[in-house]
C-alpha positions in Angstrom: -101.7 28.5 -15.3 -99.1 30.7 -15.9 -99.1 34.1 -18.0 -96.0 34.0 -20.6 -93.3 36.6 -19.8 -92.4 37.0 -23.3 -90.9 40.5 -25.1 -89.9 41.2 -28.4 -85.9 40.7 -29.5 -85.0 38.8 -25.8 -81.8 37.2 -25.2 -83.2 33.5 -24.2 -86.9 32.6 -23.3 -86.6 29.6 -21.3 -89.0 26.7 -21.7 -91.1 24.8 -19.5 -93.6 21.9 -19.8 -96.3 22.9 -17.8 -96.3 25.0 -14.6 -95.6 22.7 -11.9 -98.7 22.3 -8.8 -96.4 24.4 -6.3 -95.7 27.1 -9.2 -99.4 27.0 -10.0 -100.6 27.5 -6.8 -98.1 30.4 -6.0 -98.8 32.0 -9.5 -94.7 32.1 -9.8 -92.9 29.9 -12.7 -90.2 27.9 -10.8 -92.0 28.2 -7.4 -90.6 25.2 -5.7 -88.1 25.8 -3.4 -86.5 22.5 -4.7 -86.4 23.6 -8.2 -83.0 24.6 -9.4 -84.1 26.8 -12.0 -83.4 30.4 -9.9 -80.1 29.3 -8.4 -78.8 28.2 -11.7 -79.2 31.2 -13.7 -76.9 32.8 -11.1 -74.5 30.4 -10.6 -73.5 30.2 -14.3 -73.6 33.4 -14.5 -76.5 34.3 -16.4 -77.5 36.9 -13.7 -75.9 38.7 -10.8 -77.6 37.7 -8.1 -79.7 34.8 -7.3 -83.6 35.8 -7.8 -86.5 34.7 -6.5 -89.3 32.7 -7.7 -92.0 35.9 -7.2 -89.5 38.0 -9.1 -90.3 36.6 -12.2 -91.7 39.4 -13.8 -88.5 40.8 -13.4 -86.8 38.7 -16.1 -87.4 40.6 -19.3 -85.1 43.3 -18.4 -82.6 41.1 -18.2 -83.0 39.4 -21.7 -85.0 36.7 -20.6 -88.5 35.3 -21.2 -90.5 32.5 -19.6 -93.4 30.3 -21.4 -94.5 26.6 -21.2 -95.1 23.9 -24.1 -98.7 22.7 -22.2 -101.0 26.0 -20.8 -103.8 24.0 -20.2 -102.7 21.5 -17.2 -100.4 21.8 -14.2 -97.7 19.2 -12.6 -94.5 17.0 -13.0 -93.4 16.9 -16.5 -93.9 13.3 -16.7 -97.7 14.0 -15.8 -98.4 15.9 -18.6 -99.8 14.4 -21.7 -98.0 14.6 -25.2 -102.0 15.3 -26.3 -102.1 18.6 -23.9 -98.7 19.9 -25.8 -99.2 22.6 -28.3 -96.1 23.1 -30.3 -98.1 24.9 -32.9 -99.1 27.7 -30.7 -95.6 28.1 -28.9 -93.7 28.4 -32.3 -96.1 31.0 -33.4 -95.4 33.0 -30.3 -91.5 32.4 -30.4 -91.5 33.5 -34.5 -93.4 36.6 -33.8 -91.1 37.8 -30.5 -87.8 36.5 -32.5 -85.6 35.5 -29.4 -81.9 35.0 -29.7 -82.3 31.7 -28.2 -84.7 29.3 -27.2 -83.7 27.0 -24.2 -85.9 23.9 -23.4 -85.9 23.3 -19.4 -85.9 19.4 -20.1 -85.3 16.8 -21.9 -88.8 15.4 -22.5 -89.9 18.5 -23.7 -87.0 19.5 -25.8 -88.1 15.8 -27.5 -91.4 16.7 -28.2 -90.4 19.4 -29.6 -87.7 17.8 -32.2 -90.1 15.1 -33.1 -92.8 17.6 -34.0 -89.8 18.6 -37.0 -88.7 15.1 -37.5 -85.2 15.9 -36.0 -82.8 13.3 -33.9 -82.3 13.8 -30.4 -78.2 15.1 -30.3 -77.9 15.2 -26.5 -78.0 18.2 -24.2 -76.7 21.4 -25.1 -77.0 23.5 -28.4 -79.5 21.7 -31.3 -77.5 21.4 -34.5 -80.4 21.2 -36.6 -83.7 23.3 -36.5 -86.3 25.1 -39.0 -84.4 27.7 -40.9 -86.7 30.5 -39.2 -86.3 29.4 -35.7 -83.5 30.9 -33.3 -81.0 28.9 -31.5 -82.2 26.4 -29.5 -81.0 24.4 -26.6 -81.8 21.5 -24.6 -81.1 21.8 -20.9 -81.7 19.2 -18.1 -84.4 19.9 -16.0 -83.7 22.0 -13.0 -86.7 20.0 -11.9 -86.2 18.7 -8.0 -87.3 15.2 -9.2 -84.4 15.2 -12.3 -81.7 12.8 -11.1 -79.3 13.3 -13.8 -78.2 16.4 -13.2 -75.1 18.1 -15.4 -74.7 21.7 -15.2 -72.6 21.7 -18.5 -75.3 22.3 -20.7 -76.0 25.4 -18.5 -72.6 26.5 -19.2 -72.6 26.4 -22.5 -75.6 28.5 -22.5 -74.4 30.7 -20.5 -71.0 30.9 -22.5 -73.2 31.1 -26.1 -75.1 34.4 -24.8 -71.9 36.1 -23.7 
């Protein structure tokens, strides 16, 4: 699957469920042309230009990181079994790197992480409750082309928070 793009003290680490089939084949985060991730970073003002998926390794220079909750399989979020999600390893990476924000790119993976800590779903945007040692948490609508319930406002909220 895809290597983590992490560094100490990033502004935000964007978290997916797993690499999509196209992304895994291309070895590029959000590599499917139908995915809105790169467009969203630009349109909400997180980047000054629209990056391409092949430039994913440049994100730490902007203060951004990338990882997934599942590193053993590729495919659409709904096809990844909960049993393949490794919250403990993910948490260890985040606690070691100490980003300012963790942003889950999709409701399902946000729910999996929240359930792990017995936290309730408050809706998209900044999550009001989190373990005390954790950075701020945002759950964002998935940028996947298969997401039929798109709302840009939580992405704008993240951008405002980071500025």
